[in-house]
matplotlib code that plots the C-alpha trace (Angstrom):
import matplotlib.pyplot as plt

x = [4.1, 2.6, 4.1, 1.9, 4.4, 3.9, 2.1, 5.5, 7.6, 5.3, 5.7, 9.1, 9.4, 6.7, 7.5, 5.2, 7.7, 8.8, 12.7, 14.6, 14.0, 10.1, 11.0, 12.5, 10.1, 7.5, 9.9, 8.2, 9.1, 10.5, 6.7, 5.5, 8.6, 7.4, 4.3, 4.6, 7.2, 4.1, 1.8, 4.8, 5.6, 1.7, 1.1, 4.5, 2.5, -0.4, 0.5, 2.7, -1.0, -2.2, 0.4, 0.0, -3.6, -3.8, -0.5, 1.4, -2.2, -0.6, 3.0, 3.6, 1.0, 1.5, 5.3, 5.0, 2.8, 5.5, 7.5, 4.7, 4.4, 7.7, 9.4, 6.2, 7.9, 10.9, 8.9, 5.5, 6.8, 7.7, 3.8, 2.6, 4.8, 3.6, 0.3, 1.1, 2.4, -0.3, -3.0, -0.5, -0.6, -4.3, -4.3, -4.1, -2.2, 0.1, 2.5, 5.6, 4.5, 6.3, 5.2, 6.1, 6.5, 3.7, 3.3, 5.7, 4.3, 4.5, 1.0, 0.9, -1.0, -2.6, -1.5, -2.1, -5.0, -4.5, -7.2, -6.2, -7.3, -6.1, -5.7, -9.4, -10.7, -11.6, -10.7, -8.5, -7.4, -3.7, -3.1, 0.3, 0.9, 3.7, 5.0, 5.2, 5.8, 3.3, 4.3, 1.8, 2.6, 0.6, 0.7, -0.1, -3.5, -4.5, -3.7, -2.9, -2.2, -0.8, 2.3, 3.1, 5.9, 7.9, 9.5, 13.1, 16.3, 16.7, 13.5, 14.9, 15.9, 12.3, 11.0, 8.4, 9.3, 11.7, 10.6, 9.2, 8.2, 6.4, 4.1, 0.6, -2.0, -5.6, -8.1, -8.4, -6.4, -6.1, -5.1, -7.5, -8.9, -5.5, -6.6, -2.9, 0.3, 4.0, 6.0, 7.7, 11.2, 12.8, 15.9, 17.5, 18.3, 17.7, 15.6, 12.6, 9.3, 6.6, 5.2, 5.9, 8.9, 6.7, 9.0, 12.1, 13.8, 17.2, 15.2, 12.7, 16.0, 16.9, 13.2, 13.9, 16.9, 15.9, 12.9, 14.5, 17.1, 13.8, 11.5, 13.1, 16.1, 15.8, 17.3, 17.9, 19.7, 16.3, 15.7, 17.3, 18.7, 16.6, 18.6, 19.3, 18.3, 21.6, 20.9, 20.9, 22.0, 19.3, 20.4, 20.6, 17.2, 15.4, 17.4, 16.3, 12.3, 13.0, 13.9, 11.3, 8.8, 10.0, 10.0, 6.0, 5.2, 6.8, 4.8, 1.6, 2.1, 2.8, -0.2, -2.0, -1.1, -1.7, -5.2, -5.9, -4.5, -6.3, -9.7, -8.9, -8.5, -11.6, -13.6, -11.7, -13.5, -16.9, -17.1, -16.1, -18.3, -21.2]
y = [-3.0, -4.6, -7.6, -9.3, -10.6, -13.3, -12.8, -14.2, -10.9, -8.3, -9.0, -8.7, -5.3, -3.8, -4.8, -5.5, -3.2, -0.1, 0.4, 2.7, 5.1, 4.7, 5.7, 8.9, 9.5, 9.5, 11.1, 14.6, 18.0, 19.7, 20.6, 16.9, 16.0, 18.2, 17.2, 13.3, 14.8, 16.5, 13.5, 11.7, 13.9, 14.2, 10.7, 10.6, 13.0, 11.2, 7.8, 9.7, 11.5, 7.9, 5.9, 8.9, 8.5, 4.9, 3.7, 0.8, -0.9, -2.6, -1.6, -3.8, -2.2, 1.3, 0.4, -0.4, 2.4, 4.8, 3.3, 3.3, 7.0, 8.0, 6.5, 7.5, 10.4, 7.6, 4.9, 6.0, 6.5, 2.8, 1.9, 4.4, 3.9, 0.1, 1.3, 3.4, -0.4, -2.3, 0.2, -1.5, -4.7, -5.6, -5.5, -9.0, -8.7, -6.6, -6.0, -4.2, -1.7, 0.8, 3.6, 7.1, 10.7, 12.7, 16.2, 17.8, 20.6, 22.5, 23.5, 24.8, 22.4, 23.1, 20.2, 21.9, 24.9, 26.8, 28.8, 31.8, 35.3, 38.5, 41.6, 42.7, 39.5, 37.5, 34.4, 34.1, 30.4, 30.5, 27.8, 26.4, 25.4, 23.1, 23.3, 19.9, 18.4, 16.4, 14.1, 12.7, 9.0, 6.6, 4.0, 2.8, 1.3, 4.8, 4.2, 8.0, 8.8, 11.9, 11.3, 14.0, 14.5, 17.5, 19.4, 19.3, 20.1, 17.1, 17.3, 19.7, 16.1, 14.9, 15.2, 14.2, 11.4, 9.7, 6.1, 5.2, 2.2, 1.4, -1.4, -1.2, -2.9, -4.3, -6.6, -7.9, -11.2, -9.4, -5.9, -4.4, -2.1, -0.2, 0.8, 2.0, 3.5, 3.0, 5.4, 5.4, 5.2, 6.8, 4.7, 7.5, 9.7, 7.5, 9.1, 8.2, 10.4, 10.1, 10.9, 7.9, 5.3, 1.9, -0.2, -2.1, 0.0, -2.4, -5.1, -3.1, -2.5, -6.6, -7.1, -5.0, -6.1, -9.8, -8.7, -7.1, -10.0, -12.4, -10.2, -7.0, -8.7, -10.7, -13.5, -13.5, -16.9, -18.4, -18.5, -21.9, -21.0, -22.7, -26.1, -25.9, -28.9, -30.7, -30.8, -34.7, -36.0, -38.1, -41.8, -43.6, -45.3, -41.8, -40.7, -43.9, -43.7, -39.9, -40.8, -43.2, -40.9, -38.8, -41.2, -42.1, -38.3, -38.1, -41.3, -39.9, -36.9, -38.6, -40.7, -37.4, -35.6, -39.2, -39.1, -35.1, -35.3, -38.8, -36.2, -33.4, -35.4, -37.0, -33.9, -32.3, -35.5, -34.8, -31.6, -32.3, -34.7, -32.5]
z = [3.8, 6.3, 7.6, 10.5, 13.4, 16.4, 19.8, 21.0, 19.4, 20.2, 23.7, 23.5, 21.6, 24.4, 27.9, 30.5, 33.2, 31.9, 30.7, 31.3, 28.4, 29.4, 33.3, 32.1, 29.7, 32.0, 34.8, 33.5, 34.4, 37.5, 38.3, 38.3, 40.5, 43.1, 42.6, 43.4, 46.5, 47.5, 47.6, 49.7, 52.2, 52.5, 52.8, 55.7, 57.4, 57.4, 58.5, 61.5, 62.4, 62.8, 64.7, 67.2, 67.6, 67.5, 69.2, 68.1, 66.0, 62.9, 63.7, 60.8, 58.0, 58.5, 57.8, 54.4, 53.7, 54.9, 52.4, 49.9, 50.5, 51.3, 47.7, 45.7, 44.3, 42.9, 41.9, 40.7, 37.0, 36.7, 37.0, 34.9, 32.5, 33.2, 32.9, 29.5, 28.1, 29.2, 27.0, 23.9, 25.2, 25.2, 21.3, 20.4, 16.9, 15.5, 12.4, 11.2, 9.0, 6.7, 4.6, 3.7, 5.7, 3.8, 5.4, 8.5, 10.2, 13.7, 16.4, 19.8, 21.9, 25.5, 27.7, 30.9, 32.3, 35.7, 37.4, 38.7, 40.1, 38.7, 41.0, 40.2, 41.6, 38.2, 37.3, 35.0, 32.9, 32.4, 29.4, 29.1, 25.4, 24.0, 19.9, 19.1, 15.6, 13.6, 10.9, 9.4, 7.9, 5.3, 2.7, -0.7, 0.2, 1.9, 5.7, 7.0, 10.6, 12.6, 14.9, 17.7, 19.9, 21.7, 19.4, 19.0, 16.8, 15.2, 13.8, 11.3, 9.3, 8.7, 5.3, 2.9, 1.2, 4.0, 4.9, 8.2, 10.0, 13.1, 15.1, 14.1, 16.6, 16.2, 17.2, 13.7, 12.3, 9.1, 10.8, 8.8, 11.0, 12.6, 16.3, 17.7, 16.3, 17.9, 17.8, 14.6, 12.9, 10.2, 9.1, 6.9, 9.6, 12.4, 14.4, 16.4, 16.6, 19.5, 22.4, 24.4, 23.7, 23.7, 22.0, 23.1, 20.2, 20.0, 19.5, 16.8, 15.1, 15.0, 13.7, 11.1, 9.7, 9.9, 7.9, 5.5, 4.7, 4.6, 2.6, 1.1, -1.1, -4.4, -4.3, -0.8, 1.3, 1.8, -1.6, -3.6, -6.6, -9.7, -11.3, -15.1, -16.9, -18.2, -22.5, -23.4, -27.3, -28.7, -28.8, -32.0, -31.9, -31.3, -34.3, -36.5, -35.3, -36.5, -39.7, -40.1, -39.3, -41.8, -44.9, -43.3, -44.1, -47.3, -48.5, -47.4, -48.8, -52.6, -52.5, -51.5, -54.5, -56.9, -55.6, -56.5, -60.0, -60.5, -59.7, -61.4, -64.5, -64.2, -63.7, -66.7, -68.2, -67.3, -68.3, -71.9, -72.2, -70.9]

ax = plt.figure().add_subplot(projection="3d")
ax.plot(x, y, z, "-o")
ax.set_aspect("equal")
plt.show()
């Protein structure tokens, strides 16, 4: 099932500025936090050296740069999450999609590579792998796609055949060529799966409830009840006309029978004379 949604509704589902859950998703690991702290420290040191070399030149500008670099470790996740949102918002058309889980499997994907040297001086590439769940979803029209996410214990509840819902995006008004898919929602388990939570999940739940009431139930409140035609007894004039018509039909039938008998007698006389 694919139901197009308006641009206004889409912008409510995918906000411009990152939400709290999106900020937490981009925050990263301890290693990522340490990298951002290092960038902040280096930026502050560079500004301090420039202040010593050039004295009191452009104090206001350096103060602003000092705040930017000093708090880079804190505000940068908001920026990168907003950039991720913009990669979804660039698509002109979107729709609510509903299908089923076709397959579930686990893979080990390379998320980072690092180069180092061993004791013999040889170059060694260290691969950082992560176990991820792969959920293949599709519908009767032949659309299929695989959604990946870091493996968690709650993913044990995912099974084949479960209904799944998400938001799909495209530049085609009829959504014929789907180019982007959001994180997916499995209603039977109340479970979200995806590498990045691009949707406002509370808005998505409210939208799916509204669409279910509008399209998913027979005889919903939007469908007016059918009115029965009241039965009516025929009037006296209508009964008289009906009886007169029956008498005329009977008289016409008797005339035809008499004509048929006359033709038969005439044919028999001609046969005897011959």
